[in-house]
C-alpha positions as CSV (number, residue, x, y, z in Angstrom):
1,M,-4.9,3.3,22.9
2,E,-1.8,1.6,24.4
3,A,-3.3,-1.8,23.8
4,I,-3.9,-0.9,20.1
5,W,-0.3,0.4,19.7
6,K,1.0,-2.8,21.2
7,E,-1.1,-4.9,18.8
8,Q,-0.1,-2.7,15.9
9,S,3.6,-3.1,16.7
10,K,3.5,-6.9,16.2
11,P,5.0,-8.3,13.0
12,I,2.6,-9.0,10.2
13,P,1.8,-12.8,10.2
14,Q,3.7,-14.6,7.5
15,E,0.5,-16.0,6.0
16,S,-0.6,-12.4,5.4
17,S,1.0,-10.3,2.6
18,S,0.0,-7.0,4.2
19,C,-2.0,-5.5,7.0
20,D,-5.7,-5.8,6.5
21,G,-6.5,-2.9,8.7
22,N,-8.3,-5.0,11.3
23,L,-7.1,-3.8,14.6
24,G,-9.1,-6.4,16.6
25,N,-10.2,-3.5,18.8
26,D,-12.5,-1.5,16.6
27,D,-14.9,-0.6,19.5
28,T,-12.0,1.1,21.4
29,L,-10.9,3.0,18.3
30,R,-14.4,4.3,17.7
31,E,-14.7,5.4,21.3
32,C,-11.5,7.3,21.0
33,E,-12.6,8.9,17.7
34,N,-15.8,10.0,19.4
35,L,-13.9,11.4,22.3
36,V,-11.6,13.4,20.0
37,N,-14.7,14.9,18.5
38,S,-16.1,15.8,22.0
39,P,-14.4,19.1,22.9
40,Q,-16.2,19.2,26.3
41,K,-14.5,16.0,27.3
42,V,-10.9,16.5,25.9
43,E,-8.2,19.1,25.8
44,F,-5.7,19.6,23.0
45,K,-2.2,20.9,23.3
46,Y,-0.1,22.1,20.4
47,V,3.2,20.1,20.1
48,A,4.8,20.9,16.7
49,E,4.3,21.3,13.0
50,G,6.0,21.0,9.7
51,R,5.2,22.0,6.1
52,A,2.3,19.7,5.8
53,N,1.2,18.5,9.3
54,V,0.5,19.7,12.8
55,V,0.8,17.5,15.9
56,F,-1.2,17.8,19.2
57,S,-1.4,16.0,22.5
58,I,-4.8,15.0,23.8
59,W,-6.0,14.7,27.4
60,E,-9.3,12.9,28.0
61,S,-9.9,14.7,31.3
62,G,-9.6,18.1,29.8
63,N,-6.9,18.9,32.3
64,P,-3.4,19.1,30.9
65,T,-1.9,18.5,34.3
66,A,-3.7,15.2,34.7
67,T,-3.1,11.8,33.1
68,K,-4.2,11.5,29.5
69,G,-6.7,8.7,30.1
70,R,-7.3,6.6,27.0
71,F,-4.9,8.9,25.1
72,E,-1.8,8.0,27.1
73,G,1.1,7.5,24.7
74,T,-0.9,8.9,21.8
75,L,-0.7,12.0,19.6
76,L,-3.1,13.6,17.1
77,R,-1.7,14.4,13.7
78,V,-3.7,16.6,11.3
79,P,-3.0,17.9,7.8
80,K,-2.5,21.6,6.9
81,A,-4.4,23.0,4.0
82,T,-2.0,25.5,2.3
83,L,-2.7,27.5,-0.8
84,G,-0.5,26.3,-3.7
85,V,0.6,23.1,-1.9
86,T,-1.0,19.7,-2.8
87,P,0.2,17.1,-0.4
88,C,-1.1,13.5,-0.5
89,D,-4.4,13.2,1.3
90,Y,-4.4,11.1,4.5
91,E,-6.4,8.2,3.0
92,T,-3.7,7.8,0.4
93,L,-1.0,8.1,3.0
94,Q,-2.6,5.5,5.2
95,A,-3.0,3.1,2.2
96,F,0.6,3.6,1.3
97,H,1.7,2.9,4.9
98,E,-0.4,-0.3,5.1
99,N,0.1,-1.7,1.6
100,Q,3.7,-0.6,0.8
101,V,5.7,0.3,3.8
102,E,4.5,-2.2,6.5
103,G,5.1,-5.3,4.4
104,R,8.6,-4.3,3.2
105,V,10.0,-2.5,6.3
106,G,8.2,-4.6,8.9
107,R,5.2,-3.3,10.9
108,Q,7.2,-3.9,14.1
109,H,9.7,-1.3,13.0
110,L,7.2,1.5,12.4
111,V,5.5,4.0,14.6
112,P,1.8,2.9,14.2
113,Q,-0.8,5.2,13.0
114,I,-4.6,5.0,12.7
115,L,-7.0,7.0,10.4
116,I,-9.9,8.8,12.1
117,Q,-12.0,11.8,11.2
118,I,-12.4,15.2,13.0
119,T,-15.4,17.6,12.8
120,A,-15.3,21.2,11.7
121,E,-15.7,22.2,15.4
122,V,-12.6,20.3,16.4
123,A,-10.7,21.5,13.4
124,D,-11.4,25.1,14.3
125,I,-10.3,24.5,17.9
126,L,-7.0,23.0,16.7
127,H,-6.4,25.8,14.3
128,K,-6.7,28.4,17.0
129,K,-4.3,26.5,19.3
130,R,-1.4,26.7,16.8
131,N,1.3,29.2,17.9
132,K,2.4,29.8,14.3
133,T,0.7,32.0,11.8
134,D,0.9,31.4,8.1
135,D,-1.5,31.0,5.2
136,S,-2.5,27.4,6.1
137,E,-5.5,26.2,8.1
138,I,-6.8,23.0,9.6
139,R,-10.0,21.7,8.2
140,A,-12.5,18.9,9.0
141,G,-11.8,15.5,7.5
142,Y,-9.2,12.8,8.1
143,A,-6.6,12.9,10.8
144,M,-4.4,10.3,12.4
145,L,-3.8,9.0,15.9
146,I,-0.2,8.0,16.3
147,Q,1.9,6.5,19.0
148,D,3.8,9.0,21.0
149,M,7.5,8.2,21.0
150,S,8.6,11.3,22.9
151,A,10.3,11.4,26.3
152,S,8.7,9.8,29.3
153,P,9.8,8.7,32.8
154,G,12.3,5.8,32.7
155,Y,13.4,6.5,29.1
156,S,16.1,8.4,27.3
157,V,14.9,9.4,23.8
158,L,16.8,10.0,20.5
159,E,15.2,11.2,17.3
160,F,17.3,11.5,14.1
161,K,17.0,11.1,10.4
162,P,19.1,8.2,9.0
163,K,18.9,9.8,5.5
164,W,20.8,8.2,2.6
165,L,22.5,5.0,4.1
166,A,24.2,4.3,0.8
167,Q,25.8,6.6,-1.8
168,S,23.6,8.0,-4.6
169,P,23.9,5.8,-7.7
170,I,24.4,8.9,-9.8
171,A,27.0,10.6,-7.6
172,P,30.3,11.3,-9.3
173,K,32.7,8.3,-9.4
174,N,35.4,10.4,-7.7
175,A,33.1,11.6,-4.9
176,K,34.7,12.1,-1.5
177,R,31.4,12.8,0.2
178,C,28.3,10.7,0.4
179,R,25.0,12.2,-0.7
180,T,24.1,13.3,2.8
181,C,27.5,14.8,3.7
182,A,27.5,16.7,0.3
183,R,24.1,18.1,1.0
184,E,25.0,19.1,4.6
185,A,28.2,20.8,3.3
186,F,26.1,22.8,0.9
187,R,23.7,23.7,3.7
188,N,26.5,24.7,6.1
189,N,27.9,27.0,3.5
190,Q,24.5,28.7,3.2
191,K,24.2,29.0,7.0
192,R,27.7,30.4,7.3
193,A,26.9,33.1,4.7
194,K,24.0,34.2,6.9
195,G,26.2,34.3,10.0
196,K,24.6,31.2,11.6
197,M,26.5,28.6,13.6
198,V,27.5,25.4,11.7
199,S,28.5,21.9,12.9
200,T,30.3,19.0,11.3
201,P,27.6,16.7,9.9
202,I,27.4,13.1,11.1
203,C,27.9,10.7,8.2
204,P,25.0,8.2,8.1
205,L,27.2,5.6,6.4
206,G,28.8,5.0,9.9
207,L,25.5,3.6,11.1
208,V,25.7,0.6,8.8
209,H,29.5,0.3,8.6
210,E,31.0,-3.2,8.5
211,D,33.3,-2.3,11.4
212,P,31.3,-2.3,14.7
213,A,33.7,0.2,16.2
214,V,32.7,2.7,13.5
215,V,29.0,2.1,14.3
216,V,29.6,2.8,18.0
217,D,31.7,5.9,17.2
218,T,28.8,7.2,15.0
219,I,26.3,6.6,17.8
220,K,28.5,8.5,20.2
221,L,28.2,11.5,17.9
222,L,24.4,11.1,17.8
223,T,24.1,10.7,21.6
224,P,27.0,12.6,23.2
225,E,25.2,12.9,26.6
226,W,24.4,9.2,26.8
227,T,26.6,6.8,28.8
228,Q,29.0,4.5,27.0
229,S,26.8,1.6,28.2
230,N,23.7,3.0,26.6
231,Q,25.6,3.8,23.4
232,K,26.7,0.2,23.2
233,R,23.1,-1.0,24.0
234,L,21.9,1.0,21.1
235,S,24.5,-0.4,18.7
236,D,23.6,-3.9,19.7
237,A,19.9,-3.1,19.3
238,F,20.5,-1.7,15.8
239,E,22.3,-4.9,14.9
240,R,19.6,-7.2,16.4
241,S,16.7,-5.5,14.8
242,G,18.5,-5.0,11.4
243,I,16.3,-2.0,10.8
244,L,19.0,0.3,9.4
245,K,20.4,-2.3,7.1
246,K,16.9,-3.1,5.9
247,L,16.5,0.7,5.2
248,R,19.7,0.7,3.2
249,E,18.6,-2.4,1.3
250,L,15.2,-0.8,0.3
251,Q,16.8,2.5,-0.5
252,T,19.3,0.9,-3.0
253,K,16.8,-1.6,-4.4
254,G,14.3,1.0,-5.3
255,D,16.9,3.3,-6.8
256,P,19.5,1.1,-8.7
257,G,20.5,3.7,-11.3
258,R,19.0,6.8,-13.0
259,A,15.5,6.7,-11.6
260,L,15.8,10.2,-10.2
261,L,16.5,11.5,-13.7
262,D,14.6,9.2,-15.9
263,N,11.7,7.7,-14.0
264,P,10.9,9.6,-10.7
265,S,7.3,8.3,-10.8
266,D,8.4,4.7,-10.3
267,P,6.7,3.3,-7.1
268,D,9.9,1.6,-5.9
269,F,11.8,4.8,-6.3
270,G,9.1,6.7,-4.4
271,L,9.5,4.2,-1.5
272,A,13.2,4.7,-1.6
273,M,12.9,8.5,-1.4
274,T,10.4,8.1,1.5
275,L,12.8,6.0,3.4
276,R,15.6,8.5,2.8
277,D,13.5,11.1,4.5
278,C,12.0,9.2,7.4
279,S,12.7,9.8,11.1
280,C,14.1,7.2,13.5
281,Y,12.9,7.2,17.1
282,V,14.8,5.4,19.9
283,R,13.5,4.9,23.4
284,M,16.3,3.8,25.7
285,P,14.9,2.3,28.9
286,T,16.6,2.9,32.2
287,D,15.7,-0.6,33.2
288,L,18.4,-2.9,31.7
289,S,16.0,-5.8,31.5
290,D,13.7,-3.8,29.1
291,D,14.2,-3.9,25.3
292,V,15.4,-0.8,23.4
293,E,12.5,0.5,21.3
294,I,13.5,1.6,17.7
295,K,10.7,2.7,15.3
296,L,10.5,4.7,12.1
297,A,8.1,7.6,11.5
298,D,7.4,10.1,8.7
299,V,7.1,7.3,6.1
300,D,4.7,9.3,4.0
301,K,4.3,8.8,0.3
302,K,6.1,11.5,-1.7
303,N,4.3,13.6,-4.2
304,W,6.8,13.0,-7.0
305,E,5.1,15.4,-9.4
306,E,5.8,18.3,-7.0
307,K,9.2,17.0,-5.8
308,Q,10.7,15.9,-9.2
309,T,12.2,19.3,-10.2
310,Y,13.4,19.9,-6.6
311,W,15.1,16.5,-6.4
312,Q,16.8,16.9,-9.8
313,E,18.0,20.5,-9.2
314,S,19.4,19.4,-5.8
315,H,21.3,16.6,-7.4
316,W,22.8,18.8,-10.2
317,N,23.8,21.5,-7.7
318,L,25.8,19.0,-5.6
319,V,27.5,17.6,-8.8
320,D,28.1,20.8,-10.7
321,N,29.3,22.9,-7.8
322,G,31.8,20.3,-6.4
323,W,30.0,19.4,-3.2
324,Y,30.4,15.7,-3.8
325,T,34.1,16.0,-4.6
326,C,35.2,18.5,-1.9
327,E,35.9,21.0,-4.7
328,E,33.3,23.6,-3.8
329,Q,34.4,27.1,-4.7
330,V,34.2,28.9,-1.3
331,D,36.6,31.1,0.6
332,T,36.8,28.8,3.6
333,P,36.6,25.0,3.1
334,I,33.6,23.3,4.6
335,V,34.6,20.6,7.1
336,T,33.0,17.2,6.8
337,E,34.1,13.8,8.1
338,C,32.4,11.5,5.5
339,L,33.1,7.8,5.8
340,L,33.9,7.8,2.0
341,N,37.1,9.6,2.9
342,R,38.0,7.2,5.7
343,P,41.1,5.0,4.9
344,P,40.0,1.4,4.0
345,L,40.0,-1.2,6.7
346,T,43.1,-3.3,6.9
347,S,43.0,-7.0,7.8
């Protein structure tokens, strides 16, 4: 699979408007799909799960202590079937990934994913390997092989959500917090009320700030255990790749005004919301001669019909209860260090 991931991480040729789905290695892919559906030849290990998906590692040898064979650097992602929840099906997600996201974000900036199918026998095995119990299950049908961006020898790994890299266009004009910091302040208040620990949120505006020193300071907050050298390497890599500024551009272009309130079904707005909820994976190589890898994942199409009410209610909560303007009515103020409150740069 590593050869496929390498091929799928190349930029789309300029003469092609989108990925045509041809991997140039279909025989290898079919072999891997057949192996996934051969339980006597492979072993699955539960990794993690969210509201809609479960992720597993795969070993071709059937021995989790051995090398993964053809599945080195590869994970299996499968959908959860949950009563009352209607996520987008995997065929739709893959079409969205290939036809909407790859061409706009850049295929080289995305964690590659490939659609396969799993049998009922494999689905049952995977379901039994989950270490969480809820009303969901794993069924036969479409699944995805994805590149594994987790820790490996010779790399330091960072995973974070860039979130809203520009202020919401419908935030109050007198806002002192960006959309992300306002939301995190609200969440911290909820956590504190339950006796949970809270921490000062990291303002995502710092990742695309015009002052390089602010960018580095923000990266230091994200990677407190990294060396200053690697923090600077990451800052330089963000600048060279332009991926975060591209994210900000697409977030703002797809949501220029009142789309959240007036037209949440607009495809460009849907892409903007997808890119406000994606994950960024960074693999920092120990070898200084190797490039820093930066790729985005979780770029799934949003089901706006289910999300619309939630999005709108979240917005009005932040506005009406003073979370944007630092006027929340709480006994103890919530501390944030939003860049909107930073004094303007002086020449």
